[in-house]
N, C-alpha and C positions, 0 to 999 in steps of 0.2 A: 777122502775124495770130496770135492765140493759138489754142490747140487748142479752147477752148470756142467761139470764134467760128466755127471751121471746121465745127462740127456743124451750123451754120445755113446752110452753103453747099452747092452741088450736088456738090462734089468727092467727099466720102465716099459719097454715095448713088450717084454715077456709078460708082464702083468696084463697088458692090453690084449695080447694074443690069447692068454688064458681065458679071456672072456669071449673069444671067438671073433674079435674085431680087428685082429692084427693084419699086417701087410705081408707076412711071410708067404713066399711063393714056392710051390713045389718045383717050378721051372723058373730059372732066372740066372743072373750072373753071380758068380762067386766073388770073393775078395780078389782072387788072382785074375779072373777074366775081366773084372771091372777095372783093375789096375792096367791090364793090357789095353783096354779101350781108351783109358786116359792117355797112356803113352802113345798109342797109335794115332790118336786124334791130335796130340800136341807136337810130337817129334816130326822131323822130316824137313819141311821148308825152313824152319827156324835154324836148324843146325847149318844150313847152307849159307845163311847170312851172318851168323854169329862171328866167324873169324874176322870178317871185315869190320864188324862193329867193334870188336876188341882192338883191332889195329888202329882204329880212329881214336880210341880213348886210352890205349895203353893198359897198364895194370889196373887202373881205375875201372876199366871195363870188366875185368875179371871179378873185382870186388862187387861191382854192380850186378853181375851175373849171379853171384852167390846170394846177395841180399834179395834180389828179385825172386829167386827160386824159393828162398825161405819164406818170404812174405806171401807169394802166390800159393805155396803149399799150405801155410797157416790159414789163409783166407779160403782155400778150398775146403779145409776142415770146417771152418765157420759156416760156409755155405751148406755143407752136409748137415751140420747141426740145425740150421734153419729148417731144412726139409724134415728132419726128424721131429722138430717141434710141431710143424704143421700136421704131420701124420699123427702125432700124439694128441693134439688138441681138436682136430677136425677130421672125423672118420672118412669123409668123402675123398680125402687124399690118399687113402690106403688102397683105393681101386686105381684103375689105369687113368693116368693124367697125361695129357699130351703136352702141356706147357707148364712144367713145374717151376721153372725159374720165375716167370711172370706171376705165378700164383704166390710165390714167396714175397715178391714185391708188393702184391695187392694186400696180403695179410699184414705186412709190416708198415706200408705207407699209403694204403688205399689205392684208388684208381690211378693216381699219378704214378705211384710206384710200379704198378703193373704195366702201364703204357711205356714208361721210361725203360724198363727192362726189356719189354717186347721189342721196342725199336732198336735198342743196342744189340740184343741177341741176333735179331734178323740181319741187321747190317753187318755184324761181325761174321756170322756164319756164311752169309752170302759173299762177303769179301774174301774170307778164307777159302771157300770153295772155288772162287774165281782165281785166286793165287795158285791153288793146287792144279787147276786145269791148265793155266798158263805155263807153270813150271814143267808139268808132265809133257806138254806139247813141245816146249823148248828142248827138253832132254831127248825126246824121240827124234826131233829134227837133227840134233847134234850127233846122235848115234848113227842115223842114216847117212848123214854127210861124211862122217869120219870113216865109216866102215864100208860104204858103197864103193865098188871098183870104178864107178863112173861118177862124175860130179853131179850131185843131186840139186835140183832146183825146186824140190817139193817144199813149199812154204809151211812154217809151223801153223799158219792160219788154217790150212787144210787139216793138220793134225788136231787142232781144236775141235773141228767138226766131227772127225772120226772118233775121237775120245768121248765127246759128249754123247754121240749116238750109241757107242758101245756101253757106256756106263748107265745110261738112262734106265734100262730094265732092272738093274740092281737097286736103283733108288726106290723101286716100288715095294721093297720089303718093308714090313711093318715098323718095328722098333729095334733098338740095339740087340736085344736078346735073340732076335731072328737072324742076325748076321754076325754073331761073335767070331766066326772064323776070319772075317775081314780084319778084325782088331788084332788077332794073333798074327796074321800074315803081315799086316802093316808094321807091327812091333818088331817081328823077326827081321823083316827087310831093313828096317832102320838101324837096328843093332849091328847087323852085318855091314851095312853101308858105312856107318860111323867107324867101325873097325878098319875097313879097307881105306877110307879116306885118311884116317890117322896114319896108317902105314904109308900111304901114298905121299902124304906131306913130308914124312921123315925121309923117304927115298929122294924127295926133291931137294933136300937140304944142300947138296953140293951145287945144284943149279942156281940157287938163290943166295949164295954166300955174300954177294955184293949188294944185296937189297938194302935200301935205306929205311930208317924209321920214319913213320908218318908223324907230321906235325899235328898236335892236338889243338882243337878249338871248341868253344863252348857250344856251338851249334851241333857239332858231332856228338857231344854228350847227350843232348836231348833226342837226337835221331837214334842213338844207341839204346836209349831208354825204351823207345817205341819198338825197336827191333827185338830187344830182349823180352819185353812183355809179350810180343807176338809169339816168341818161342815158348813161353809159359802160359799163353792165354787160352786155356781150354775151359775156363769157368762156365762159358755159355752152355756147354753140354753136360756139365757135371751133374745137375739135378736129374736130367733125363737118364743118364747112366745109373745114378744111384737108385732111382725109382724102379729100374729093371733088375735090381739085385734081389737075391733070395732073402737077404737080411740087410736092409738099407741102413740099419743102425751101425753097421760095421764099415761104412764107407770111408771113415777116416783112415783105416788101415790101407785101403786101396790108394788113397791119396799119398800117404807116406811112401809106399812102395813105388808109385808112379814117379814122384818127384825125385826120389833117390836114383831111380833108373835114368831119368832125364839128365840129371847132373853128371852121372857117370858117362853118358854119351856126349854131352855138350862140352864139358871142360877139356878133355884131351884134344878134341878137334879144334876148339877155339884157341887154346893156348899154343898148340903146335902151329896153326896157321898164322897166328900173330908173330911168333918167334922166327919162323922160317920165311914166310912171304913178305912180311912187313908192308911197306907202302905199295908193293906190287900185287897185293891180294885183291881179287875182284869181289864184287858184291855177292856173287855166287861162287863159293870156293871151288866148285867143280870146274869152273872155267879157268882156274889158275893151275889146277893139277896137270902135270905133263901127260900128254896122250899116251895111252898104253892100257894094258889089261886091268890095272887097278882102277883107273879112271872110268873105263867102260863098265866094269862090274858095279862100281858105285853108282853110276848113272842108271843102270838097269834096276838096281835095288831101290834107289830113291824114287824112281818112277813108279815102281810097284807100290811103294808106300803111299805116294800121292794119289794113286788110283783107288786104293783101299780106303784111305783117309777121306777122300772126296765123298764116298758113300756114307761114312760116319757123320761128317760135319753137316751135310745137307739134310739129314734125317729130322733133327728137331725143327727146322724151318718148315719142312713138309708137314709134320704133325700139327704145328700151330696153325698153318694155313687151313688144314682140314678141319681143325676145331672152329676156326672163324667161319668157314662155309657150312658147318654142320654136317660134314661127311662122316658116315659111320666108320668105326674103327675096325674095318675088315677089308680084305682085298676086293677090289671092284673097279669098274670102269671110271668112276669119278676120281678114285685115288690115282689111277694111271694118268688121267688127263691133268690133274693138278700138278703132280710131280714131274710129268713130262714138260709141262709149260714152265715150271720153275727151272729145270735144267736148261731149257731153251733161253730163258732170261739170263742165266749165268753165262751161257755161250755168247749171247749178244753183248754183254758187258766186256767179256774177254776179247771179243773181236773188235770192240770199240776202243778199249784201253789196253793194248797188248804190252803191258809193262809191269811185271810182277813187283818190282822193288818199290814203285810209287804206291801201289795199293797196300803192300805189306807195312810200310812205315806209317801210312795214314791210319789204317785200321788199328795197328798196334798202339799208336799214341792216343787214339780217341776212344772208341767204344770198348776195346779190350781193357783199357785202363779203368773204365767205369765198372765193367763186369768183374774184374779181377781184384782191384784195389779198393774201390769205393763201396759198391753195393753190398758185398758180403758182410763187411764190418757194420755198415749202417743198418742193414736189415736185422742183423743179430742183436744189436743194441736195442733196436725198436721192439723186437719180439720179446726180449728179456724184460722189458718194462711193462708189458701187458700182463694183466692179472685176471684171474677168475677163480671162484671157489673150487671148481673142478680141475684146475690145472696145477701141476707141481710148480713150486716156486723156482725161479732161475735167478740166482744171485751172481752179479758180475762185480768183481772186486775193483777198487779204484785203479790199481795198476793195469788191469785189463782195459778199463775205459780209456786210460792214457794211451796205450799202444794202439787201440782201435782208432782213436781220433787221429793219432799220428799217421797211421797208414792211410786214412781217408785224405788227410791234408797232402801227403806225399803224392797220392794218386791224382788229386785235383791239380796241384801245381805242376807236377811232372807231366801229366796228361795234356794240359793246356800248352806247355812249352813244346812238347814233342809233336803235338798236332800242328802248331804254328810252324815249326821247323820243317815238317813234312810238306805242308801246303806251300811254304816259301820255296822249298826245293823243287816242287812240281811246277810252280809258276815261273821259276827262274831258268829251269833247264829241261823241262819235260816237253819234248817235241817228238811226237810219234804219229804215224799215219794209221788210221783205223783199217782193219783188214778188208772191210767191204768197200773201201775206196781204192786200195792197191794191195792185193794179196801178197805181193813179193816185196814191196817197200816197207811194210810194217815189220817191226822188229822189237825184240826185248832189250 
């Protein structure tokens, strides 16, 4: 086993813990519960958009899905190793840390690295939280309209307000280890929803036997790249979840379990939607499913996931804001005020831009690309080059350098192209009325 691989094993940390300076916690996330957090935070909204993304790119989209999963999983492990290195070299990171990903950026690339990560993390998580709130409101509106005996005129703009108000108290919880049941519930809901959606698509096969194939174009490829990265773009919360583990050095096992589970959920729904619906597949696959029990059950389960995942993804932003304002790491009035204001800001953006697809593609192609493709490899290479007599040596083989550089280049080029395509799509066809101008005319 190479020295770089040993950094990811318990042995070096065991030696530190023997001296009484380790990060082992009596209470914390296990390998399984950490994996559930990863799945709960990433799955859900991504699986709704993937079938259309694959339709737009054909079998190339399936290949892209597999490759992005592999690279995102690999880089998640690299990010975990970066945090292990920080805890091994600097004892202050073995205590509670509110902003672990920016801390990695600072140790690897100085102040610039910290600021770059902080900006990307906050934009990403803020955007993801907004997408989750919008989708949950849309789903609730659809359920009420379809199941109500009378025609409902209750706008999803009102659902946004109701959901934000109901979720705010749950955002006051401290850190992931304080609300692990939310991760379990989000994961279970998503697994069941994916199963029901897969069955629902197969049941729809006779209804779409005349559907035509979608013509592929280069712009769709880049938009698909952004959509797929959004589906696997949980890196912004990885260090926060890892830091709350009983044994952070085992985080790589959680990553492997999480990405394997994601692939098992994403592939069947994506391929089935691509083969059955073809060009008639909507951007949200639930909108294409034929009305009935399977569709409504899937809607309810996905909505539950979005609600629980909202609590997970907004937490790191809350913790970093509290760190910036010097608020103590305990429950109190200042925590309540900061986190309530943050949810209010998410609500304002959702009411201003009530269109989840536009935000999803833009965030996926820009900040998520940096956090998932570029930063993990860059920071790992930088940390491995740093030396000190008190630190164990980290040797990175030439072939490892090669693929890390390749991942960085793919992320930069693909991210720029995906971001441009998303902005071009918004500028060319994004016309929506903010909720506070017209509560009934606004729409997703």
